[in-house]
N, C-alpha and C positions, 0 to 999 in steps of 0.2 A: 146534411150529416147521412153517413149509411146506415142504414137499416137492418139489421144483425136477426134473426132466428135462434131459438137456443132450445135446450133439450138439457135437465139435468134434474138430479134429486134432493129433495128439499132433507131438514135438519129428521123430521120423522119418517123419510123414507119412501114419501112419497113423490110419482113422478110431477115432474114439472115443466112448463112447455112454454113459450111464448114469443116475443120479441121485444126488442129493445133499440134505441138510435145511441150511439156511441163516434167519436173519432175515427177510433180504428177496433179493431177484432181484439186486441188484447186490451184496450180500455173499457172492451162490454164484458170479457173476462173478469176484469178486476171490480167491476162492478157490480156484477152478478153474482162473485166469489164472498162481497162482503155482504151481501143480502141473504149468505147462509145458503147457494145452491152449492152443491158438490156434484163430482163426476159431469161438467159441464160438457155438452157439443155447440160448438157458435160456428154458426155458418149466415156470410153475408146473403141479405136478399135482395135479388135481383127486378127493379122495375120496369115495366114495359119500356118506360122513357129512355134510363139507361140503358135496355139494350138498343133501341135505333141508335142512342149517342155514341155508343163505346163501341159496339158489334161485338159478335162472339169469336172473331178472329184475332189472333195472336202473329205480329209480325216478326220475320226471322231476327231483325235486329233485337229484337226482346228477348226472343230465344240465345241469341248470341252475350247477349249481358249476364241473362240469367247463368247461362252456364258458366261465365267467367265470374261473376259473384260466389259462387256456390264450389267453384275450384277455390277459391279465395280465402272462404270460409274454413274450407276443409285443412288447406293449407294450416291454417292458424291455428288447426285443435279442435275447431268448433264442431260439436256433432252435426250431422246433417239434420237432424229435427230441428236443432238451436237456429241452422243456416237458413232451412227453408222458412222458419215464422220471420225472422228477422227481415227477408226478403218480402215476401209475405207483408208484412205489416211497414213496408216503407216505398212500397212500390205505388205512383201513382196512377197506372194505367188499372181501370180495373177491374179488366176481365185477367191480366197477371194476377191480381191479388185475390178474386175467386179461385183461378187456380190453382196457386200456392195455398191455399186455405184446403181446398181439397185432397194435396197432395199431404198437407201438415195430418190431416185427418186421418188419412192413408196410413200413412206411416206411424200414427199412433196407434192405430189398429193392427201394429204389426208386418203391413207388408213389405215388400222391398222398396225403393225409390225405383226402378226400374220396372216394376211393375203398377206403379202409382202414373209413371209416364206413358203406359201403357191407355190408359183412358183418353189421353189425346193424341191419338195418331195425325191428327189434321196438325197439329203443332209442331211432333216430334216426331220426324221421319224414323221409317223401320229401320234404318243403318243406326242413326242415331241412339236407338231405343235397344238395337243391337250391341253396341259397342260400350254402352252404359251397364246392361246386363252383365258382360263377360266384366268390364272392370271392377263390378263388384266380387266377383269370385274372385281375382287376382289382387282386390285390394288397391287396386290404383285409379280411384274414384278420380280423386283432386286431379291428377295428372291427366286424365282422359278426356273431365270435361274442359280443360284449360286449351287441350290439343284441338276438340269440337268446337272449342271459341271459336280460334285460330284460323281450323277451316272455315266455321259460316261467315268470316270476317273476311276471309280471302275471294270467297264466292259469292259474297252482297258486294266486293267490289270491281269482281270481274261484270258482273250487272251492271254496274252503274256505267262503267264503262262502256261497255253497248249501249247503252239508251242513249249517253250522252252525244256518242260519236253520230248515231244515227237521229238525234235530235234536231240539228240545225238540216239536212236533208228534209226530212217532215215538216218541218215549216214552211219552209219554199217550196214545197210539193202542193200543201194546204194553201199558202197564199196563192199559187196557180192554180188551182182550182177555183177558190174564191175571184180571183181577177175576170176569169173566164166567164164567172156565172152572171156577175155584176156587168160586164160590156155584153154578152148575150140579154139580159133582162131589161136594161137600164140603158145604157148606154146606145147601143146597136141600133133598137126601136127607133129611137128621135132619131137619127141619121138615114135611117129606112123613109121613111115621112117626109123628110125633106128631100131626098132623093128623087122620090116618084112625084113630089110636087114640082121638079123641075123637066118633069120628064124627059131626061137626059137619060143615054146610053150608059152603059156601067164597065169596067173593066171585067174581067174572067174575075180577077184574084175578091173584089168587091162583092158581085155575084156570088161568088160561094160561098163568102164571111155570109152573105145575107142567107142564103138557102141554108146554112149549117146553123144560123141564130132563129131562123123562122123554125125550123126542125126541133130545136131544143125549144121553142116558144109553146110550140102546138102539143109536143110527143114528152113534156117534162114527165107528166104523170105515169105513161107507160115505162119509160127510162127507170124512175123510182121504182116502179112496180118491179123492172128485169132485177133492179141491186137489189130490191128487198127479198125475192125469190131466190137471186144466189146465195144469200146469207143463209136464208131458213136452211136450202138446198146442203148448205155445205155442214151449216150446226146437225141434220138429221145424219149426213154421211157419215162424220166424224165423232157421232154417238155408235159407231160400230166398231170393229177390230179391224178389220179390212178398210175400212178406210181414213182412220187413222195412220196403218202403215203406209197406203198410196199418198196421205199426205205426207208423211214423213219421209217418205222415200223421193219424192218429187223434190222438198226442200234439200236434201240432199245432192240431189242429182243437178241442181243450180249453179251457174260458175260463181266462183268468188264467194258467192252466201252459202252452199253446200259446203266448200272447205271451212268456212269458220264454224260453223255448226256442228264439222267432225269434232274440230280442234278443242272445242269447247268440253265436247261430250268425253272424249280420250283423258282430258283436263280434270276432268269430274271424276271417269273414272278411277283415276289413280292416284286420284287424291282420296276419295272416300274407301277404297282398298285397302289403300295403306293405314288409313285410319284403323281400321275393322282389326288388319291382322296383325298392328303393331299393338291392339287391346287383346290380342291373345284370343279374336275368332279365330276358328278355322277357317280355312283357305277355301272349302265348298262352300260353307254357310256365306262366308264374306262374300264369296263371286254374287252368289243368289240374290242378297239385298241389295251388293252395290248394282249389278245388271236391274234391276224395280226402280231405282232411285234414278236410271237415267231418263227414263219416261219416254223416250222414243222407239219407238216399235220396230223400227228395223233393226237398234241395235241389241235391243229386247230379243227378238227372234233370232237374230244368229247366235247370240249371246248363249243362248238356250243349249246348244251343242257344246260350249267350252266345256261344262261342266260332268257331264260325261263322257268325254276325252280325256280331260284331266283325273279323272275316276280308273281310268284305262291307265293309268303311266303315262300318258303322254305331254306333264309337264302344262303349262300356261304359256306361255311364248309363242308356240307352235301350232296349240287350236286358235288363238287368237289372231296368230298371221292369217289363217287359210280362213277367218270372215273378211278379211277382206276390207275390213275395217277401219285397222288401226298402220297406221304409216310404220313403211321401214322401221325408223328410227325408233318407235316407242318399243316393240317387237325384239329388235335390239337389245335396250338397254333391260328390258324383261328378260331377256335370256342372257343375260351378264349376271341378274342378279339371283336367278335357279340357279347358274352353274355356281355362284360363291356363296350361296344359303343366305342371304341378304334379299330377299324379296320385298321387306317391306321398306327397306331404306332405296333401294332401287323404283320401288314404287313413287314413293313420295320424290327423288331426283329425277323422274319422268313426266310427273305430272308440276312442277318446277320448270323443267323445259317448256313443255308447252305450254305453261299460262304463259310464258313470254314471247312464243309463236304466236299467242292466241292476241296477244297485242298488235303484233305486226300486222294480223290477219284483217284486225279490226278495224285498223289503220288505214291499210289497202282497200277495205271495202267502203270505206268512206271517201276514199282518196276515187272511186270510179262512181259510188254513186253521189256525190255531189254536184259536180260538173255533170253528169248526165243529167239530173233533177234543173240545175239551172240552163243550160242548154234547149233541153223541152219548152222551159218557161218564156226564153228568150225568142224562139224561132214562134212562139203561140201570141208574143207580145207583136214580136216583129213583124207578123203577120197582119195583123188585124192593123198594123200602123199602114205598111206598105197599100192593104186593101184602101184605109180610108182616105189618105195621101192623093193614090192612084185616081180614085174618084172624083175627087177636088180639084185635079190635075185634067185630068177629062173634061169637067163639067166649064171647066175656065175655058178651056180651049173650044169648047163646042160655040160660047157665047159671045168668042170674040171673032168666030167664023160667023157666027151671026149676025 
């Protein structure tokens, strides 16, 4: 049963503090109120064991559900404070429950909903909090939260597509590595001893295979050390801005893979920017927040100049085209939106177009990656089979000649 810390005032006006156990925060408040305590402030305590099990992170799926639930409550006419309280009381996730309780406390203290969200920058990204802040000013919080929920849902669906598309090739690649390790460590050394006992001349495929497995057997620690060293070197390099920029630039330059990454970033850029502009955020601020949300250093660095050019009166489609990061179709669509005064609608249309194109790129990436991995695995296993069979035939022929 959860434990709650409370602070309040007794009937005699003296401050009272302590802890109590209750099934929920609401039950704890009722029980304390029946003990003649007033001006209560109840917070759930978090033990070390709870921290290890539940963890402090809240998944994007939870943020999607929270946004949708709050939007539904607001549309039903429920005040934001009651909506947050209801979600916090009903949530089965302890991290979500604690966060919603803290947000409820902030709302009771007179803070705005967006101010409460600012306390959780890792849960609610900058663009999310910026959109909510603008929605509070325009009185469209329910509509905007529903739109944010839909955006997160589409973003999660795109991520799942990429993961599922790469799952099979990665499994095949993993099995290839496992196969090579088993052959090198367990199977081929026994054949090596067998061939040595016969004192037979082995064909070159067999000799090459034996030399390779011998190298792995003797120098495995050096290979492992090099892999660890490369991993550490990568982590060190990517801690610096220049290293992350170089990594992102190389990824964008890889055939097929780079184009898939580019389309996913263009789709996300248009989707987030459309959400912010539709919520009433000015285009300059929307562009800055959207750029940071991409997390790709090549896009961030080149898009930083777009804001200056836009303030100079050059619009948005032209500067985006000059970054050479956006396909011609995207900039043409945005130019139409500029000319017709419907930039937010055109951004949404562009996002939907590139969402479809991204599905095609993912399918193309899978179509290239899967056969490549299978062919490599087939060549490895085939070479091992040829090396062993040719050795067997060679030994058999030498025995017959003798």
